[in-house]
C-alpha atoms as an extended CHARMM CRD file, in Angstrom:
* protein
*
       122  EXT
         1         1  MET       CA              0.0060000000       -0.1420000000        0.0370000000  PROA      1               0.0000000000
         2         2  ASN       CA              2.9240000000        2.2530000000       -0.3810000000  PROA      2               0.0000000000
         3         3  THR       CA              2.6430000000        3.1850000000       -3.5260000000  PROA      3               0.0000000000
         4         4  PHE       CA              0.1530000000        5.5810000000       -5.5200000000  PROA      4               0.0000000000
         5         5  TYR       CA             -2.4570000000        4.7410000000       -7.7810000000  PROA      5               0.0000000000
         6         6  SER       CA             -1.2370000000        2.1750000000      -10.3540000000  PROA      6               0.0000000000
         7         7  GLY       CA             -4.6320000000        1.2820000000      -11.9220000000  PROA      7               0.0000000000
         8         8  SER       CA             -6.3760000000       -1.3250000000       -9.9090000000  PROA      8               0.0000000000
         9         9  ASN       CA             -8.3280000000       -1.7630000000       -7.0890000000  PROA      9               0.0000000000
        10        10  ARG       CA             -5.4200000000       -2.6360000000       -4.6940000000  PROA      10              0.0000000000
        11        11  ILE       CA             -8.0870000000       -3.0430000000       -1.7300000000  PROA      11              0.0000000000
        12        12  ALA       CA            -10.7420000000       -5.0750000000       -3.5090000000  PROA      12              0.0000000000
        13        13  ASP       CA             -7.7950000000       -7.4680000000       -4.6380000000  PROA      13              0.0000000000
        14        14  ALA       CA             -6.4710000000       -7.6750000000       -1.1300000000  PROA      14              0.0000000000
        15        15  ILE       CA             -9.8550000000       -8.3570000000        0.1590000000  PROA      15              0.0000000000
        16        16  GLY       CA            -10.5110000000      -11.4010000000       -2.0090000000  PROA      16              0.0000000000
        17        17  ARG       CA             -7.0150000000      -12.8660000000       -1.2380000000  PROA      17              0.0000000000
        18        18  GLN       CA             -7.9490000000      -12.4950000000        2.8720000000  PROA      18              0.0000000000
        19        19  GLN       CA            -11.2730000000      -14.3590000000        1.6630000000  PROA      19              0.0000000000
        20        20  ASP       CA             -9.2790000000      -16.8980000000        0.4110000000  PROA      20              0.0000000000
        21        21  ARG       CA             -7.3560000000      -17.3490000000        3.2280000000  PROA      21              0.0000000000
        22        22  ILE       CA            -10.6010000000      -17.6740000000        5.6030000000  PROA      22              0.0000000000
        23        23  ASP       CA            -12.5060000000      -19.7960000000        3.0160000000  PROA      23              0.0000000000
        24        24  LYS       CA             -9.4240000000      -22.1590000000        3.3860000000  PROA      24              0.0000000000
        25        25  LEU       CA             -9.5360000000      -22.3160000000        7.1840000000  PROA      25              0.0000000000
        26        26  VAL       CA            -13.3810000000      -22.7940000000        6.8680000000  PROA      26              0.0000000000
        27        27  GLU       CA            -12.9720000000      -25.6570000000        4.9510000000  PROA      27              0.0000000000
        28        28  SER       CA            -10.5260000000      -27.3630000000        7.3780000000  PROA      28              0.0000000000
        29        29  GLY       CA            -12.6090000000      -26.3610000000       10.4870000000  PROA      29              0.0000000000
        30        30  VAL       CA             -9.6100000000      -24.9500000000       12.8030000000  PROA      30              0.0000000000
        31        31  ASP       CA             -7.6240000000      -21.9110000000       12.9660000000  PROA      31              0.0000000000
        32        32  LEU       CA             -3.9650000000      -21.5700000000       12.6840000000  PROA      32              0.0000000000
        33        33  GLN       CA             -3.7150000000      -22.8750000000       16.5470000000  PROA      33              0.0000000000
        34        34  GLY       CA             -6.2700000000      -25.8530000000       15.8300000000  PROA      34              0.0000000000
        35        35  LYS       CA             -8.7120000000      -24.1480000000       17.3690000000  PROA      35              0.0000000000
        36        36  PRO       CA            -12.6120000000      -24.5610000000       16.1490000000  PROA      36              0.0000000000
        37        37  ILE       CA            -12.6040000000      -21.9870000000       13.1860000000  PROA      37              0.0000000000
        38        38  ALA       CA            -16.1840000000      -20.5540000000       14.0190000000  PROA      38              0.0000000000
        39        39  ALA       CA            -15.6300000000      -19.4680000000       17.3830000000  PROA      39              0.0000000000
        40        40  THR       CA            -12.1060000000      -17.3340000000       15.8930000000  PROA      40              0.0000000000
        41        41  LEU       CA            -14.1570000000      -15.8000000000       13.5590000000  PROA      41              0.0000000000
        42        42  LYS       CA            -16.4920000000      -14.6190000000       15.9230000000  PROA      42              0.0000000000
        43        43  ARG       CA            -14.2200000000      -13.4220000000       17.9600000000  PROA      43              0.0000000000
        44        44  LEU       CA            -12.2490000000      -11.2910000000       15.0210000000  PROA      44              0.0000000000
        45        45  ASP       CA            -15.2950000000       -9.9560000000       13.6380000000  PROA      45              0.0000000000
        46        46  GLU       CA            -15.9870000000       -8.6250000000       17.1650000000  PROA      46              0.0000000000
        47        47  SER       CA            -12.9720000000       -7.4110000000       17.4650000000  PROA      47              0.0000000000
        48        48  PHE       CA            -13.3760000000       -4.9560000000       14.3720000000  PROA      48              0.0000000000
        49        49  ALA       CA            -16.1520000000       -3.0740000000       16.1890000000  PROA      49              0.0000000000
        50        50  LEU       CA            -15.9460000000        0.5800000000       15.0560000000  PROA      50              0.0000000000
        51        51  SER       CA            -16.8630000000        3.6590000000       17.4120000000  PROA      51              0.0000000000
        52        52  ALA       CA            -18.9910000000        6.0130000000       15.6950000000  PROA      52              0.0000000000
        53        53  ALA       CA            -15.8760000000        8.2060000000       16.3300000000  PROA      53              0.0000000000
        54        54  ASP       CA            -13.5170000000        5.3980000000       14.5150000000  PROA      54              0.0000000000
        55        55  HSD       CA            -15.8670000000        5.3470000000       11.8700000000  PROA      55              0.0000000000
        56        56  ALA       CA            -16.0550000000        9.2910000000       11.0550000000  PROA      56              0.0000000000
        57        57  ALA       CA            -12.1130000000        8.9770000000       11.2820000000  PROA      57              0.0000000000
        58        58  PHE       CA            -12.0530000000        6.3000000000        8.9130000000  PROA      58              0.0000000000
        59        59  GLN       CA            -14.3440000000        7.8970000000        6.3180000000  PROA      59              0.0000000000
        60        60  ASN       CA            -12.4030000000       11.2250000000        6.5950000000  PROA      60              0.0000000000
        61        61  GLN       CA             -9.2230000000        9.2790000000        6.0480000000  PROA      61              0.0000000000
        62        62  GLN       CA            -10.5410000000        7.8750000000        2.8170000000  PROA      62              0.0000000000
        63        63  ALA       CA            -11.6540000000       11.0850000000        1.1970000000  PROA      63              0.0000000000
        64        64  LYS       CA             -8.1430000000       12.8660000000        2.2290000000  PROA      64              0.0000000000
        65        65  ALA       CA             -6.4320000000        9.8000000000        0.8230000000  PROA      65              0.0000000000
        66        66  ASN       CA             -8.5340000000       10.0080000000       -2.5760000000  PROA      66              0.0000000000
        67        67  ALA       CA             -8.2420000000       13.7250000000       -2.7810000000  PROA      67              0.0000000000
        68        68  THR       CA             -4.2740000000       13.2300000000       -2.3860000000  PROA      68              0.0000000000
        69        69  GLY       CA             -4.3160000000       10.0540000000       -4.9990000000  PROA      69              0.0000000000
        70        70  ARG       CA             -3.2090000000        7.8670000000       -2.3560000000  PROA      70              0.0000000000
        71        71  LEU       CA             -6.2870000000        5.8660000000       -3.4090000000  PROA      71              0.0000000000
        72        72  ASN       CA             -7.8320000000        6.0060000000       -6.1320000000  PROA      72              0.0000000000
        73        73  THR       CA            -11.9130000000        6.7100000000       -6.8240000000  PROA      73              0.0000000000
        74        74  ASP       CA            -12.7200000000        2.7840000000       -6.8030000000  PROA      74              0.0000000000
        75        75  GLU       CA            -10.4910000000        2.2040000000       -3.6970000000  PROA      75              0.0000000000
        76        76  ALA       CA            -12.0270000000        5.3350000000       -1.7510000000  PROA      76              0.0000000000
        77        77  LEU       CA            -15.9820000000        4.2040000000       -3.0040000000  PROA      77              0.0000000000
        78        78  LEU       CA            -15.1880000000        0.4700000000       -1.6220000000  PROA      78              0.0000000000
        79        79  ILE       CA            -13.9540000000        1.8730000000        1.6850000000  PROA      79              0.0000000000
        80        80  TYR       CA            -17.1330000000        4.2530000000        1.7670000000  PROA      80              0.0000000000
        81        81  ASN       CA            -19.5300000000        1.5770000000        0.6310000000  PROA      81              0.0000000000
        82        82  ALA       CA            -17.9350000000       -0.5940000000        3.2970000000  PROA      82              0.0000000000
        83        83  LEU       CA            -18.3950000000        1.9410000000        6.2640000000  PROA      83              0.0000000000
        84        84  GLY       CA            -21.9890000000        2.8780000000        5.3250000000  PROA      84              0.0000000000
        85        85  GLU       CA            -22.8310000000        6.8190000000        6.1350000000  PROA      85              0.0000000000
        86        86  TRP       CA            -23.3240000000        6.1030000000        9.4400000000  PROA      86              0.0000000000
        87        87  ALA       CA            -21.8820000000        3.4340000000       11.5800000000  PROA      87              0.0000000000
        88        88  ASP       CA            -24.3700000000        0.7220000000       11.9380000000  PROA      88              0.0000000000
        89        89  GLU       CA            -24.2530000000       -1.2930000000       15.0950000000  PROA      89              0.0000000000
        90        90  SER       CA            -25.8630000000       -4.2820000000       13.8550000000  PROA      90              0.0000000000
        91        91  ASN       CA            -22.6570000000       -5.1550000000       12.4890000000  PROA      91              0.0000000000
        92        92  GLY       CA            -20.4880000000       -3.1730000000       14.4720000000  PROA      92              0.0000000000
        93        93  GLY       CA            -20.0570000000        0.0480000000       12.7680000000  PROA      93              0.0000000000
        94        94  TRP       CA            -19.9490000000       -1.3200000000        9.6310000000  PROA      94              0.0000000000
        95        95  GLN       CA            -22.4190000000       -1.3190000000        6.6140000000  PROA      95              0.0000000000
        96        96  ALA       CA            -24.4170000000       -4.7070000000        6.9000000000  PROA      96              0.0000000000
        97        97  GLY       CA            -23.0110000000       -7.4560000000        5.0090000000  PROA      97              0.0000000000
        98        98  VAL       CA            -19.7140000000       -6.4580000000        5.1690000000  PROA      98              0.0000000000
        99        99  GLY       CA            -17.4600000000       -9.3700000000        6.0920000000  PROA      99              0.0000000000
       100       100  ILE       CA            -14.4590000000      -10.2040000000        8.3140000000  PROA      100             0.0000000000
       101       101  ALA       CA            -12.1980000000      -10.0000000000        5.1150000000  PROA      101             0.0000000000
       102       102  ALA       CA            -12.9990000000       -6.6230000000        4.3990000000  PROA      102             0.0000000000
       103       103  LYS       CA            -13.0060000000       -5.5350000000        7.9190000000  PROA      103             0.0000000000
       104       104  VAL       CA             -9.2440000000       -6.6550000000        8.0990000000  PROA      104             0.0000000000
       105       105  VAL       CA             -7.8620000000       -5.6000000000        5.0550000000  PROA      105             0.0000000000
       106       106  ILE       CA             -9.9330000000       -1.7670000000        5.2360000000  PROA      106             0.0000000000
       107       107  THR       CA             -8.6700000000       -1.4370000000        8.9090000000  PROA      107             0.0000000000
       108       108  GLN       CA             -5.1360000000       -2.3930000000        7.5540000000  PROA      108             0.0000000000
       109       109  VAL       CA             -5.1980000000        0.4630000000        5.1350000000  PROA      109             0.0000000000
       110       110  MET       CA             -6.9620000000        2.6610000000        7.5140000000  PROA      110             0.0000000000
       111       111  GLU       CA             -3.9620000000        2.3250000000       10.0570000000  PROA      111             0.0000000000
       112       112  GLU       CA             -0.7880000000        2.9470000000        7.2820000000  PROA      112             0.0000000000
       113       113  LEU       CA             -3.0470000000        5.9880000000        6.2620000000  PROA      113             0.0000000000
       114       114  LEU       CA             -3.6570000000        7.1970000000        9.6710000000  PROA      114             0.0000000000
       115       115  SER       CA             -0.0600000000        6.9930000000       10.7700000000  PROA      115             0.0000000000
       116       116  GLU       CA              1.4030000000        8.6580000000        7.8730000000  PROA      116             0.0000000000
       117       117  ALA       CA             -1.0780000000       11.1210000000        8.6870000000  PROA      117             0.0000000000
       118       118  ILE       CA              0.3410000000       11.4410000000       12.3280000000  PROA      118             0.0000000000
       119       119  ALA       CA              3.6360000000       11.1850000000       10.9370000000  PROA      119             0.0000000000
       120       120  ALA       CA              3.3850000000       14.0920000000        9.0030000000  PROA      120             0.0000000000
       121       121  LYS       CA              2.2850000000       16.3620000000       11.7770000000  PROA      121             0.0000000000
       122       122  ALA       CA              5.3150000000       15.3940000000       13.6670000000  PROA      122             0.0000000000
């Protein structure tokens, strides 16, 4: 994610790769530590819950990243749509139907973008 827009939707591609990993674990029935995968995925999903403040910060950061060319329009819209217009409590602050793979990847992208923004102010 350290390059500017290169003509593809890097976020959608990363979500697809993450979903493939999750699907393989689900098929096996266990996580990487040999524990039941269903319980692990439930805990993981819960850990990605966003507060209203987190939701707003994610939306603001994706908009800034798009405006500066850090994210292309398709990538920014993917994030915007995954978050929705407001924090939906029924899915931990994410738009209804957004899965774990998208939450993992988008959170990683936001961590990087927010870290860069903080470093730029230092």
